[in-house]
mmCIF file of the N, C-alpha and C atoms, coordinates in Angstrom:
data_MODEL
# 
_entry.id   MODEL 
# 
loop_
_atom_site.group_PDB 
_atom_site.id 
_atom_site.type_symbol 
_atom_site.label_atom_id 
_atom_site.label_alt_id 
_atom_site.label_comp_id 
_atom_site.label_asym_id 
_atom_site.label_entity_id 
_atom_site.label_seq_id 
_atom_site.pdbx_PDB_ins_code 
_atom_site.Cartn_x 
_atom_site.Cartn_y 
_atom_site.Cartn_z 
_atom_site.occupancy 
_atom_site.B_iso_or_equiv 
_atom_site.pdbx_formal_charge 
_atom_site.auth_seq_id 
_atom_site.auth_comp_id 
_atom_site.auth_asym_id 
_atom_site.auth_atom_id 
_atom_site.pdbx_PDB_model_num 
ATOM 1   N N  . MET A 1 1  ? -24.164 -51.394 39.032 1.00 0.00 ? 1  MET A N  1 
ATOM 2   C CA . MET A 1 1  ? -25.231 -51.671 39.973 1.00 0.00 ? 1  MET A CA 1 
ATOM 3   C C  . MET A 1 1  ? -26.503 -51.011 39.441 1.00 0.00 ? 1  MET A C  1 
ATOM 4   N N  . THR A 1 2  ? -27.575 -51.774 39.373 1.00 0.00 ? 2  THR A N  1 
ATOM 5   C CA . THR A 1 2  ? -28.827 -51.225 38.880 1.00 0.00 ? 2  THR A CA 1 
ATOM 6   C C  . THR A 1 2  ? -29.817 -50.932 39.996 1.00 0.00 ? 2  THR A C  1 
ATOM 7   N N  . THR A 1 3  ? -29.653 -51.554 41.143 1.00 0.00 ? 3  THR A N  1 
ATOM 8   C CA . THR A 1 3  ? -30.536 -51.318 42.279 1.00 0.00 ? 3  THR A CA 1 
ATOM 9   C C  . THR A 1 3  ? -29.721 -51.206 43.550 1.00 0.00 ? 3  THR A C  1 
ATOM 10  N N  . PHE A 1 4  ? -30.037 -50.211 44.343 1.00 0.00 ? 4  PHE A N  1 
ATOM 11  C CA . PHE A 1 4  ? -29.416 -49.993 45.641 1.00 0.00 ? 4  PHE A CA 1 
ATOM 12  C C  . PHE A 1 4  ? -30.422 -50.457 46.678 1.00 0.00 ? 4  PHE A C  1 
ATOM 13  N N  . THR A 1 5  ? -30.026 -51.373 47.549 1.00 0.00 ? 5  THR A N  1 
ATOM 14  C CA . THR A 1 5  ? -30.959 -51.982 48.490 1.00 0.00 ? 5  THR A CA 1 
ATOM 15  C C  . THR A 1 5  ? -30.731 -51.481 49.915 1.00 0.00 ? 5  THR A C  1 
ATOM 16  N N  . LEU A 1 6  ? -31.662 -51.814 50.783 1.00 0.00 ? 6  LEU A N  1 
ATOM 17  C CA . LEU A 1 6  ? -31.512 -51.472 52.189 1.00 0.00 ? 6  LEU A CA 1 
ATOM 18  C C  . LEU A 1 6  ? -30.295 -52.185 52.786 1.00 0.00 ? 6  LEU A C  1 
ATOM 19  N N  . ASP A 1 7  ? -29.991 -53.382 52.311 1.00 0.00 ? 7  ASP A N  1 
ATOM 20  C CA . ASP A 1 7  ? -28.778 -54.067 52.778 1.00 0.00 ? 7  ASP A CA 1 
ATOM 21  C C  . ASP A 1 7  ? -27.520 -53.324 52.337 1.00 0.00 ? 7  ASP A C  1 
ATOM 22  N N  . ASP A 1 8  ? -27.522 -52.766 51.127 1.00 0.00 ? 8  ASP A N  1 
ATOM 23  C CA . ASP A 1 8  ? -26.399 -51.926 50.682 1.00 0.00 ? 8  ASP A CA 1 
ATOM 24  C C  . ASP A 1 8  ? -26.271 -50.719 51.599 1.00 0.00 ? 8  ASP A C  1 
ATOM 25  N N  . MET A 1 9  ? -27.417 -50.147 51.959 1.00 0.00 ? 9  MET A N  1 
ATOM 26  C CA . MET A 1 9  ? -27.428 -48.988 52.849 1.00 0.00 ? 9  MET A CA 1 
ATOM 27  C C  . MET A 1 9  ? -26.857 -49.345 54.216 1.00 0.00 ? 9  MET A C  1 
ATOM 28  N N  . ARG A 1 10 ? -27.269 -50.483 54.742 1.00 0.00 ? 10 ARG A N  1 
ATOM 29  C CA . ARG A 1 10 ? -26.739 -50.946 56.043 1.00 0.00 ? 10 ARG A CA 1 
ATOM 30  C C  . ARG A 1 10 ? -25.218 -51.051 56.001 1.00 0.00 ? 10 ARG A C  1 
ATOM 31  N N  . GLN A 1 11 ? -24.723 -51.603 54.912 1.00 0.00 ? 11 GLN A N  1 
ATOM 32  C CA . GLN A 1 11 ? -23.277 -51.786 54.761 1.00 0.00 ? 11 GLN A CA 1 
ATOM 33  C C  . GLN A 1 11 ? -22.549 -50.445 54.815 1.00 0.00 ? 11 GLN A C  1 
ATOM 34  N N  . ILE A 1 12 ? -23.089 -49.460 54.149 1.00 0.00 ? 12 ILE A N  1 
ATOM 35  C CA . ILE A 1 12 ? -22.478 -48.128 54.154 1.00 0.00 ? 12 ILE A CA 1 
ATOM 36  C C  . ILE A 1 12 ? -22.617 -47.477 55.523 1.00 0.00 ? 12 ILE A C  1 
ATOM 37  N N  . MET A 1 13 ? -23.768 -47.657 56.168 1.00 0.00 ? 13 MET A N  1 
ATOM 38  C CA . MET A 1 13 ? -24.030 -47.031 57.460 1.00 0.00 ? 13 MET A CA 1 
ATOM 39  C C  . MET A 1 13 ? -23.129 -47.576 58.569 1.00 0.00 ? 13 MET A C  1 
ATOM 40  N N  . THR A 1 14 ? -22.686 -48.795 58.447 1.00 0.00 ? 14 THR A N  1 
ATOM 41  C CA . THR A 1 14 ? -21.955 -49.471 59.512 1.00 0.00 ? 14 THR A CA 1 
ATOM 42  C C  . THR A 1 14 ? -20.712 -48.729 59.979 1.00 0.00 ? 14 THR A C  1 
ATOM 43  N N  . GLY A 1 15 ? -19.939 -48.163 59.071 1.00 0.00 ? 15 GLY A N  1 
ATOM 44  C CA . GLY A 1 15 ? -18.674 -47.564 59.470 1.00 0.00 ? 15 GLY A CA 1 
ATOM 45  C C  . GLY A 1 15 ? -18.648 -46.055 59.544 1.00 0.00 ? 15 GLY A C  1 
ATOM 46  N N  . CYS A 1 16 ? -19.796 -45.408 59.551 1.00 0.00 ? 16 CYS A N  1 
ATOM 47  C CA . CYS A 1 16 ? -19.813 -43.943 59.551 1.00 0.00 ? 16 CYS A CA 1 
ATOM 48  C C  . CYS A 1 16 ? -19.383 -43.367 60.895 1.00 0.00 ? 16 CYS A C  1 
ATOM 49  N N  . ALA A 1 17 ? -18.700 -42.244 60.845 1.00 0.00 ? 17 ALA A N  1 
ATOM 50  C CA . ALA A 1 17 ? -18.208 -41.570 62.047 1.00 0.00 ? 17 ALA A CA 1 
ATOM 51  C C  . ALA A 1 17 ? -19.367 -41.037 62.883 1.00 0.00 ? 17 ALA A C  1 
ATOM 52  N N  . GLY A 1 18 ? -19.166 -40.977 64.171 1.00 0.00 ? 18 GLY A N  1 
ATOM 53  C CA . GLY A 1 18 ? -20.149 -40.377 65.059 1.00 0.00 ? 18 GLY A CA 1 
ATOM 54  C C  . GLY A 1 18 ? -21.302 -41.286 65.425 1.00 0.00 ? 18 GLY A C  1 
ATOM 55  N N  . VAL A 1 19 ? -21.212 -42.565 65.076 1.00 0.00 ? 19 VAL A N  1 
ATOM 56  C CA . VAL A 1 19 ? -22.280 -43.500 65.377 1.00 0.00 ? 19 VAL A CA 1 
ATOM 57  C C  . VAL A 1 19 ? -21.843 -44.414 66.510 1.00 0.00 ? 19 VAL A C  1 
ATOM 58  N N  . PRO A 1 20 ? -22.659 -44.511 67.556 1.00 0.00 ? 20 PRO A N  1 
ATOM 59  C CA . PRO A 1 20 ? -22.299 -45.396 68.667 1.00 0.00 ? 20 PRO A CA 1 
ATOM 60  C C  . PRO A 1 20 ? -22.203 -46.851 68.213 1.00 0.00 ? 20 PRO A C  1 
ATOM 61  N N  . ASP A 1 21 ? -21.277 -47.583 68.804 1.00 0.00 ? 21 ASP A N  1 
ATOM 62  C CA . ASP A 1 21 ? -21.116 -49.001 68.468 1.00 0.00 ? 21 ASP A CA 1 
ATOM 63  C C  . ASP A 1 21 ? -22.361 -49.813 68.807 1.00 0.00 ? 21 ASP A C  1 
ATOM 64  N N  . SER A 1 22 ? -23.183 -49.299 69.691 1.00 0.00 ? 22 SER A N  1 
ATOM 65  C CA . SER A 1 22 ? -24.368 -50.036 70.136 1.00 0.00 ? 22 SER A CA 1 
ATOM 66  C C  . SER A 1 22 ? -25.534 -49.971 69.148 1.00 0.00 ? 22 SER A C  1 
ATOM 67  N N  . VAL A 1 23 ? -25.404 -49.227 68.064 1.00 0.00 ? 23 VAL A N  1 
ATOM 68  C CA . VAL A 1 23 ? -26.485 -49.104 67.078 1.00 0.00 ? 23 VAL A CA 1 
ATOM 69  C C  . VAL A 1 23 ? -26.701 -50.446 66.394 1.00 0.00 ? 23 VAL A C  1 
ATOM 70  N N  . ASP A 1 24 ? -27.955 -50.917 66.411 1.00 0.00 ? 24 ASP A N  1 
ATOM 71  C CA . ASP A 1 24 ? -28.312 -52.197 65.798 1.00 0.00 ? 24 ASP A CA 1 
ATOM 72  C C  . ASP A 1 24 ? -28.970 -51.935 64.446 1.00 0.00 ? 24 ASP A C  1 
ATOM 73  N N  . LEU A 1 25 ? -28.293 -52.327 63.393 1.00 0.00 ? 25 LEU A N  1 
ATOM 74  C CA . LEU A 1 25 ? -28.806 -52.112 62.050 1.00 0.00 ? 25 LEU A CA 1 
ATOM 75  C C  . LEU A 1 25 ? -29.422 -53.370 61.446 1.00 0.00 ? 25 LEU A C  1 
ATOM 76  N N  . THR A 1 26 ? -29.563 -54.428 62.237 1.00 0.00 ? 26 THR A N  1 
ATOM 77  C CA . THR A 1 26 ? -30.043 -55.700 61.701 1.00 0.00 ? 26 THR A CA 1 
ATOM 78  C C  . THR A 1 26 ? -31.554 -55.785 61.588 1.00 0.00 ? 26 THR A C  1 
ATOM 79  N N  . GLY A 1 27 ? -32.278 -54.971 62.318 1.00 0.00 ? 27 GLY A N  1 
ATOM 80  C CA . GLY A 1 27 ? -33.735 -55.048 62.316 1.00 0.00 ? 27 GLY A CA 1 
ATOM 81  C C  . GLY A 1 27 ? -34.358 -54.278 61.175 1.00 0.00 ? 27 GLY A C  1 
ATOM 82  N N  . ASP A 1 28 ? -35.628 -53.943 61.356 1.00 0.00 ? 28 ASP A N  1 
ATOM 83  C CA . ASP A 1 28 ? -36.394 -53.202 60.362 1.00 0.00 ? 28 ASP A CA 1 
ATOM 84  C C  . ASP A 1 28 ? -36.109 -51.712 60.551 1.00 0.00 ? 28 ASP A C  1 
ATOM 85  N N  . ILE A 1 29 ? -35.074 -51.214 59.895 1.00 0.00 ? 29 ILE A N  1 
ATOM 86  C CA . ILE A 1 29 ? -34.610 -49.835 60.109 1.00 0.00 ? 29 ILE A CA 1 
ATOM 87  C C  . ILE A 1 29 ? -35.072 -48.865 59.036 1.00 0.00 ? 29 ILE A C  1 
ATOM 88  N N  . GLY A 1 30 ? -35.718 -49.356 57.998 1.00 0.00 ? 30 GLY A N  1 
ATOM 89  C CA . GLY A 1 30 ? -36.033 -48.543 56.835 1.00 0.00 ? 30 GLY A CA 1 
ATOM 90  C C  . GLY A 1 30 ? -36.737 -47.232 57.137 1.00 0.00 ? 30 GLY A C  1 
ATOM 91  N N  . ASP A 1 31 ? -37.704 -47.248 58.053 1.00 0.00 ? 31 ASP A N  1 
ATOM 92  C CA . ASP A 1 31 ? -38.486 -46.056 58.322 1.00 0.00 ? 31 ASP A CA 1 
ATOM 93  C C  . ASP A 1 31 ? -38.113 -45.340 59.617 1.00 0.00 ? 31 ASP A C  1 
ATOM 94  N N  . LEU A 1 32 ? -37.052 -45.792 60.275 1.00 0.00 ? 32 LEU A N  1 
ATOM 95  C CA . LEU A 1 32 ? -36.557 -45.081 61.461 1.00 0.00 ? 32 LEU A CA 1 
ATOM 96  C C  . LEU A 1 32 ? -35.712 -43.902 60.997 1.00 0.00 ? 32 LEU A C  1 
ATOM 97  N N  . THR A 1 33 ? -35.803 -42.797 61.685 1.00 0.00 ? 33 THR A N  1 
ATOM 98  C CA . THR A 1 33 ? -34.979 -41.655 61.290 1.00 0.00 ? 33 THR A CA 1 
ATOM 99  C C  . THR A 1 33 ? -33.521 -41.939 61.639 1.00 0.00 ? 33 THR A C  1 
ATOM 100 N N  . PHE A 1 34 ? -32.640 -41.285 60.911 1.00 0.00 ? 34 PHE A N  1 
ATOM 101 C CA . PHE A 1 34 ? -31.223 -41.430 61.224 1.00 0.00 ? 34 PHE A CA 1 
ATOM 102 C C  . PHE A 1 34 ? -30.941 -40.968 62.648 1.00 0.00 ? 34 PHE A C  1 
ATOM 103 N N  . THR A 1 35 ? -31.646 -39.940 63.092 1.00 0.00 ? 35 THR A N  1 
ATOM 104 C CA . THR A 1 35 ? -31.487 -39.452 64.465 1.00 0.00 ? 35 THR A CA 1 
ATOM 105 C C  . THR A 1 35 ? -31.864 -40.534 65.463 1.00 0.00 ? 35 THR A C  1 
ATOM 106 N N  . ASP A 1 36 ? -32.985 -41.214 65.224 1.00 0.00 ? 36 ASP A N  1 
ATOM 107 C CA . ASP A 1 36 ? -33.416 -42.303 66.111 1.00 0.00 ? 36 ASP A CA 1 
ATOM 108 C C  . ASP A 1 36 ? -32.410 -43.451 66.123 1.00 0.00 ? 36 ASP A C  1 
ATOM 109 N N  . LEU A 1 37 ? -31.699 -43.620 65.026 1.00 0.00 ? 37 LEU A N  1 
ATOM 110 C CA . LEU A 1 37 ? -30.690 -44.674 64.933 1.00 0.00 ? 37 LEU A CA 1 
ATOM 111 C C  . LEU A 1 37 ? -29.346 -44.261 65.536 1.00 0.00 ? 37 LEU A C  1 
ATOM 112 N N  . GLY A 1 38 ? -29.256 -43.008 65.993 1.00 0.00 ? 38 GLY A N  1 
ATOM 113 C CA . GLY A 1 38 ? -28.026 -42.543 66.625 1.00 0.00 ? 38 GLY A CA 1 
ATOM 114 C C  . GLY A 1 38 ? -27.058 -41.848 65.683 1.00 0.00 ? 38 GLY A C  1 
ATOM 115 N N  . TYR A 1 39 ? -27.505 -41.506 64.475 1.00 0.00 ? 39 TYR A N  1 
ATOM 116 C CA . TYR A 1 39 ? -26.648 -40.851 63.505 1.00 0.00 ? 39 TYR A CA 1 
ATOM 117 C C  . TYR A 1 39 ? -26.759 -39.339 63.652 1.00 0.00 ? 39 TYR A C  1 
ATOM 118 N N  . ASP A 1 40 ? -25.624 -38.698 63.852 1.00 0.00 ? 40 ASP A N  1 
ATOM 119 C CA . ASP A 1 40 ? -25.623 -37.233 63.900 1.00 0.00 ? 40 ASP A CA 1 
ATOM 120 C C  . ASP A 1 40 ? -25.423 -36.714 62.472 1.00 0.00 ? 40 ASP A C  1 
ATOM 121 N N  . SER A 1 41 ? -25.436 -35.402 62.323 1.00 0.00 ? 41 SER A N  1 
ATOM 122 C CA . SER A 1 41 ? -25.348 -34.816 60.990 1.00 0.00 ? 41 SER A CA 1 
ATOM 123 C C  . SER A 1 41 ? -24.029 -35.165 60.288 1.00 0.00 ? 41 SER A C  1 
ATOM 124 N N  . LEU A 1 42 ? -22.947 -35.263 61.046 1.00 0.00 ? 42 LEU A N  1 
ATOM 125 C CA . LEU A 1 42 ? -21.661 -35.646 60.463 1.00 0.00 ? 42 LEU A CA 1 
ATOM 126 C C  . LEU A 1 42 ? -21.727 -37.058 59.884 1.00 0.00 ? 42 LEU A C  1 
ATOM 127 N N  . ALA A 1 43 ? -22.346 -37.963 60.605 1.00 0.00 ? 43 ALA A N  1 
ATOM 128 C CA . ALA A 1 43 ? -22.464 -39.342 60.134 1.00 0.00 ? 43 ALA A CA 1 
ATOM 129 C C  . ALA A 1 43 ? -23.305 -39.418 58.864 1.00 0.00 ? 43 ALA A C  1 
ATOM 130 N N  . VAL A 1 44 ? -24.374 -38.638 58.794 1.00 0.00 ? 44 VAL A N  1 
ATOM 131 C CA . VAL A 1 44 ? -25.227 -38.639 57.603 1.00 0.00 ? 44 VAL A CA 1 
ATOM 132 C C  . VAL A 1 44 ? -24.468 -38.065 56.404 1.00 0.00 ? 44 VAL A C  1 
ATOM 133 N N  . LEU A 1 45 ? -23.702 -37.006 56.614 1.00 0.00 ? 45 LEU A N  1 
ATOM 134 C CA . LEU A 1 45 ? -22.890 -36.456 55.529 1.00 0.00 ? 45 LEU A CA 1 
ATOM 135 C C  . LEU A 1 45 ? -21.836 -37.458 55.060 1.00 0.00 ? 45 LEU A C  1 
ATOM 136 N N  . GLU A 1 46 ? -21.222 -38.156 56.002 1.00 0.00 ? 46 GLU A N  1 
ATOM 137 C CA . GLU A 1 46 ? -20.235 -39.168 55.624 1.00 0.00 ? 46 GLU A CA 1 
ATOM 138 C C  . GLU A 1 46 ? -20.891 -40.297 54.842 1.00 0.00 ? 46 GLU A C  1 
ATOM 139 N N  . MET A 1 47 ? -22.080 -40.692 55.268 1.00 0.00 ? 47 MET A N  1 
ATOM 140 C CA . MET A 1 47 ? -22.817 -41.731 54.579 1.00 0.00 ? 47 MET A CA 1 
ATOM 141 C C  . MET A 1 47 ? -23.088 -41.310 53.129 1.00 0.00 ? 47 MET A C  1 
ATOM 142 N N  . ALA A 1 48 ? -23.536 -40.074 52.931 1.00 0.00 ? 48 ALA A N  1 
ATOM 143 C CA . ALA A 1 48 ? -23.803 -39.576 51.588 1.00 0.00 ? 48 ALA A CA 1 
ATOM 144 C C  . ALA A 1 48 ? -22.515 -39.558 50.759 1.00 0.00 ? 48 ALA A C  1 
ATOM 145 N N  . ALA A 1 49 ? -21.415 -39.170 51.361 1.00 0.00 ? 49 ALA A N  1 
ATOM 146 C CA . ALA A 1 49 ? -20.133 -39.149 50.656 1.00 0.00 ? 49 ALA A CA 1 
ATOM 147 C C  . ALA A 1 49 ? -19.719 -40.558 50.239 1.00 0.00 ? 49 ALA A C  1 
ATOM 148 N N  . ARG A 1 50 ? -19.958 -41.519 51.094 1.00 0.00 ? 50 ARG A N  1 
ATOM 149 C CA . ARG A 1 50 ? -19.614 -42.910 50.754 1.00 0.00 ? 50 ARG A CA 1 
ATOM 150 C C  . ARG A 1 50 ? -20.472 -43.424 49.604 1.00 0.00 ? 50 ARG A C  1 
ATOM 151 N N  . ILE A 1 51 ? -21.759 -43.062 49.624 1.00 0.00 ? 51 ILE A N  1 
ATOM 152 C CA . ILE A 1 51 ? -22.635 -43.469 48.528 1.00 0.00 ? 51 ILE A CA 1 
ATOM 153 C C  . ILE A 1 51 ? -22.156 -42.836 47.225 1.00 0.00 ? 51 ILE A C  1 
ATOM 154 N N  . GLN A 1 52 ? -21.836 -41.546 47.267 1.00 0.00 ? 52 GLN A N  1 
ATOM 155 C CA . GLN A 1 52 ? -21.351 -40.857 46.071 1.00 0.00 ? 52 GLN A CA 1 
ATOM 156 C C  . GLN A 1 52 ? -20.095 -41.521 45.518 1.00 0.00 ? 52 GLN A C  1 
ATOM 157 N N  . GLN A 1 53 ? -19.182 -41.847 46.411 1.00 0.00 ? 53 GLN A N  1 
ATOM 158 C CA . GLN A 1 53 ? -17.931 -42.461 45.990 1.00 0.00 ? 53 GLN A CA 1 
ATOM 159 C C  . GLN A 1 53 ? -18.163 -43.860 45.422 1.00 0.00 ? 53 GLN A C  1 
ATOM 160 N N  . ARG A 1 54 ? -18.990 -44.628 46.096 1.00 0.00 ? 54 ARG A N  1 
ATOM 161 C CA . ARG A 1 54 ? -19.225 -46.018 45.683 1.00 0.00 ? 54 ARG A CA 1 
ATOM 162 C C  . ARG A 1 54 ? -19.985 -46.106 44.359 1.00 0.00 ? 54 ARG A C  1 
ATOM 163 N N  . LEU A 1 55 ? -20.981 -45.226 44.176 1.00 0.00 ? 55 LEU A N  1 
ATOM 164 C CA . LEU A 1 55 ? -21.858 -45.341 43.019 1.00 0.00 ? 55 LEU A CA 1 
ATOM 165 C C  . LEU A 1 55 ? -21.638 -44.266 41.961 1.00 0.00 ? 55 LEU A C  1 
ATOM 166 N N  . ASP A 1 56 ? -20.776 -43.322 42.278 1.00 0.00 ? 56 ASP A N  1 
ATOM 167 C CA . ASP A 1 56 ? -20.470 -42.230 41.348 1.00 0.00 ? 56 ASP A CA 1 
ATOM 168 C C  . ASP A 1 56 ? -21.723 -41.450 40.935 1.00 0.00 ? 56 ASP A C  1 
ATOM 169 N N  . ILE A 1 57 ? -22.554 -41.144 41.948 1.00 0.00 ? 57 ILE A N  1 
ATOM 170 C CA . ILE A 1 57 ? -23.710 -40.290 41.712 1.00 0.00 ? 57 ILE A CA 1 
ATOM 171 C C  . ILE A 1 57 ? -23.631 -39.102 42.669 1.00 0.00 ? 57 ILE A C  1 
ATOM 172 N N  . PRO A 1 58 ? -23.924 -37.913 42.188 1.00 0.00 ? 58 PRO A N  1 
ATOM 173 C CA . PRO A 1 58 ? -23.878 -36.745 43.078 1.00 0.00 ? 58 PRO A CA 1 
ATOM 174 C C  . PRO A 1 58 ? -25.078 -36.732 44.027 1.00 0.00 ? 58 PRO A C  1 
ATOM 175 N N  . ILE A 1 59 ? -24.824 -36.335 45.254 1.00 0.00 ? 59 ILE A N  1 
ATOM 176 C CA . ILE A 1 59 ? -25.889 -36.131 46.234 1.00 0.00 ? 59 ILE A CA 1 
ATOM 177 C C  . ILE A 1 59 ? -25.695 -34.734 46.804 1.00 0.00 ? 59 ILE A C  1 
ATOM 178 N N  . PRO A 1 60 ? -26.454 -33.763 46.309 1.00 0.00 ? 60 PRO A N  1 
ATOM 179 C CA . PRO A 1 60 ? -26.317 -32.392 46.799 1.00 0.00 ? 60 PRO A CA 1 
ATOM 180 C C  . PRO A 1 60 ? -26.745 -32.275 48.260 1.00 0.00 ? 60 PRO A C  1 
ATOM 181 N N  . ASP A 1 61 ? -26.241 -31.234 48.921 1.00 0.00 ? 61 ASP A N  1 
ATOM 182 C CA . ASP A 1 61 ? -26.536 -31.043 50.345 1.00 0.00 ? 61 ASP A CA 1 
ATOM 183 C C  . ASP A 1 61 ? -28.028 -30.982 50.638 1.00 0.00 ? 61 ASP A C  1 
ATOM 184 N N  . ASP A 1 62 ? -28.811 -30.351 49.765 1.00 0.00 ? 62 ASP A N  1 
ATOM 185 C CA . ASP A 1 62 ? -30.247 -30.273 50.018 1.00 0.00 ? 62 ASP A CA 1 
ATOM 186 C C  . ASP A 1 62 ? -30.897 -31.653 49.960 1.00 0.00 ? 62 ASP A C  1 
ATOM 187 N N  . ALA A 1 63 ? -30.390 -32.545 49.122 1.00 0.00 ? 63 ALA A N  1 
ATOM 188 C CA . ALA A 1 63 ? -30.908 -33.911 49.059 1.00 0.00 ? 63 ALA A CA 1 
ATOM 189 C C  . ALA A 1 63 ? -30.551 -34.680 50.324 1.00 0.00 ? 63 ALA A C  1 
ATOM 190 N N  . VAL A 1 64 ? -29.348 -34.452 50.845 1.00 0.00 ? 64 VAL A N  1 
ATOM 191 C CA . VAL A 1 64 ? -28.951 -35.103 52.095 1.00 0.00 ? 64 VAL A CA 1 
ATOM 192 C C  . VAL A 1 64 ? -29.924 -34.712 53.209 1.00 0.00 ? 64 VAL A C  1 
ATOM 193 N N  . GLY A 1 65 ? -30.305 -33.452 53.239 1.00 0.00 ? 65 GLY A N  1 
ATOM 194 C CA . GLY A 1 65 ? -31.240 -32.977 54.247 1.00 0.00 ? 65 GLY A CA 1 
ATOM 195 C C  . GLY A 1 65 ? -32.619 -33.592 54.139 1.00 0.00 ? 65 GLY A C  1 
ATOM 196 N N  . GLU A 1 66 ? -32.998 -34.009 52.939 1.00 0.00 ? 66 GLU A N  1 
ATOM 197 C CA . GLU A 1 66 ? -34.300 -34.626 52.724 1.00 0.00 ? 66 GLU A CA 1 
ATOM 198 C C  . GLU A 1 66 ? -34.309 -36.117 53.036 1.00 0.00 ? 66 GLU A C  1 
ATOM 199 N N  . MET A 1 67 ? -33.147 -36.719 53.074 1.00 0.00 ? 67 MET A N  1 
ATOM 200 C CA . MET A 1 67 ? -33.060 -38.160 53.362 1.00 0.00 ? 67 MET A CA 1 
ATOM 201 C C  . MET A 1 67 ? -33.073 -38.361 54.874 1.00 0.00 ? 67 MET A C  1 
ATOM 202 N N  . LYS A 1 68 ? -34.248 -38.458 55.432 1.00 0.00 ? 68 LYS A N  1 
ATOM 203 C CA . LYS A 1 68 ? -34.404 -38.550 56.889 1.00 0.00 ? 68 LYS A CA 1 
ATOM 204 C C  . LYS A 1 68 ? -34.314 -39.981 57.406 1.00 0.00 ? 68 LYS A C  1 
ATOM 205 N N  . THR A 1 69 ? -34.548 -40.967 56.521 1.00 0.00 ? 69 THR A N  1 
ATOM 206 C CA . THR A 1 69 ? -34.542 -42.372 56.925 1.00 0.00 ? 69 THR A CA 1 
ATOM 207 C C  . THR A 1 69 ? -33.680 -43.177 55.951 1.00 0.00 ? 69 THR A C  1 
ATOM 208 N N  . PRO A 1 70 ? -33.251 -44.366 56.353 1.00 0.00 ? 70 PRO A N  1 
ATOM 209 C CA . PRO A 1 70 ? -32.512 -45.207 55.414 1.00 0.00 ? 70 PRO A CA 1 
ATOM 210 C C  . PRO A 1 70 ? -33.314 -45.507 54.144 1.00 0.00 ? 70 PRO A C  1 
ATOM 211 N N  . GLN A 1 71 ? -34.621 -45.744 54.279 1.00 0.00 ? 71 GLN A N  1 
ATOM 212 C CA . GLN A 1 71 ? -35.432 -46.041 53.096 1.00 0.00 ? 71 GLN A CA 1 
ATOM 213 C C  . GLN A 1 71 ? -35.512 -44.831 52.171 1.00 0.00 ? 71 GLN A C  1 
ATOM 214 N N  . ALA A 1 72 ? -35.611 -43.641 52.737 1.00 0.00 ? 72 ALA A N  1 
ATOM 215 C CA . ALA A 1 72 ? -35.630 -42.435 51.916 1.00 0.00 ? 72 ALA A CA 1 
ATOM 216 C C  . ALA A 1 72 ? -34.315 -42.293 51.150 1.00 0.00 ? 72 ALA A C  1 
ATOM 217 N N  . ALA A 1 73 ? -33.214 -42.635 51.780 1.00 0.00 ? 73 ALA A N  1 
ATOM 218 C CA . ALA A 1 73 ? -31.912 -42.585 51.106 1.00 0.00 ? 73 ALA A CA 1 
ATOM 219 C C  . ALA A 1 73 ? -31.848 -43.617 49.990 1.00 0.00 ? 73 ALA A C  1 
ATOM 220 N N  . VAL A 1 74 ? -32.316 -44.821 50.251 1.00 0.00 ? 74 VAL A N  1 
ATOM 221 C CA . VAL A 1 74 ? -32.338 -45.879 49.231 1.00 0.00 ? 74 VAL A CA 1 
ATOM 222 C C  . VAL A 1 74 ? -33.194 -45.430 48.041 1.00 0.00 ? 74 VAL A C  1 
ATOM 223 N N  . ASP A 1 75 ? -34.359 -44.872 48.330 1.00 0.00 ? 75 ASP A N  1 
ATOM 224 C CA . ASP A 1 75 ? -35.254 -44.426 47.257 1.00 0.00 ? 75 ASP A CA 1 
ATOM 225 C C  . ASP A 1 75 ? -34.593 -43.323 46.425 1.00 0.00 ? 75 ASP A C  1 
ATOM 226 N N  . TYR A 1 76 ? -33.944 -42.374 47.089 1.00 0.00 ? 76 TYR A N  1 
ATOM 227 C CA . TYR A 1 76 ? -33.254 -41.298 46.381 1.00 0.00 ? 76 TYR A CA 1 
ATOM 228 C C  . TYR A 1 76 ? -32.174 -41.868 45.464 1.00 0.00 ? 76 TYR A C  1 
ATOM 229 N N  . VAL A 1 77 ? -31.353 -42.746 46.000 1.00 0.00 ? 77 VAL A N  1 
ATOM 230 C CA . VAL A 1 77 ? -30.259 -43.332 45.221 1.00 0.00 ? 77 VAL A CA 1 
ATOM 231 C C  . VAL A 1 77 ? -30.813 -44.085 44.017 1.00 0.00 ? 77 VAL A C  1 
ATOM 232 N N  . ASN A 1 78 ? -31.858 -44.861 44.221 1.00 0.00 ? 78 ASN A N  1 
ATOM 233 C CA . ASN A 1 78 ? -32.422 -45.632 43.103 1.00 0.00 ? 78 ASN A CA 1 
ATOM 234 C C  . ASN A 1 78 ? -33.009 -44.731 42.025 1.00 0.00 ? 78 ASN A C  1 
ATOM 235 N N  . ARG A 1 79 ? -33.613 -43.603 42.416 1.00 0.00 ? 79 ARG A N  1 
ATOM 236 C CA . ARG A 1 79 ? -34.093 -42.639 41.412 1.00 0.00 ? 79 ARG A CA 1 
ATOM 237 C C  . ARG A 1 79 ? -32.927 -42.098 40.595 1.00 0.00 ? 79 ARG A C  1 
ATOM 238 N N  . ARG A 1 80 ? -31.804 -41.829 41.249 1.00 0.00 ? 80 ARG A N  1 
ATOM 239 C CA . ARG A 1 80 ? -30.626 -41.307 40.548 1.00 0.00 ? 80 ARG A CA 1 
ATOM 240 C C  . ARG A 1 80 ? -30.016 -42.374 39.627 1.00 0.00 ? 80 ARG A C  1 
ATOM 241 N N  . LEU A 1 81 ? -30.041 -43.628 40.072 1.00 0.00 ? 81 LEU A N  1 
ATOM 242 C CA . LEU A 1 81 ? -29.465 -44.710 39.265 1.00 0.00 ? 81 LEU A CA 1 
ATOM 243 C C  . LEU A 1 81 ? -30.286 -44.997 38.007 1.00 0.00 ? 81 LEU A C  1 
ATOM 244 N N  . THR A 1 82 ? -31.604 -44.825 38.108 1.00 0.00 ? 82 THR A N  1 
ATOM 245 C CA . THR A 1 82 ? -32.460 -45.133 36.973 1.00 0.00 ? 82 THR A CA 1 
ATOM 246 C C  . THR A 1 82 ? -32.778 -43.910 36.135 1.00 0.00 ? 82 THR A C  1 
ATOM 247 N N  . GLY A 1 83 ? -32.537 -42.703 36.696 1.00 0.00 ? 83 GLY A N  1 
ATOM 248 C CA . GLY A 1 83 ? -32.898 -41.469 35.997 1.00 0.00 ? 83 GLY A CA 1 
ATOM 249 C C  . GLY A 1 83 ? -31.804 -41.033 35.112 1.00 0.00 ? 83 GLY A C  1 
# 
């Protein structure tokens, strides 16, 4: 994979623990915070773990803390994929 997209992010976000079933990921979610989307810290950590497993790139805890929105996570992943 050479590019990680917001749709890839949505796919990973869908099954994370601690997220209410009522969360709608179909709209323009890129700049909404994970908190606004209903993701607690456990869900964000699980999301990062899934990305690491799927793409085989490390995501240190401090980087997880900096990824406040889905777009920020996508941007981080793409920097790691191209760097």
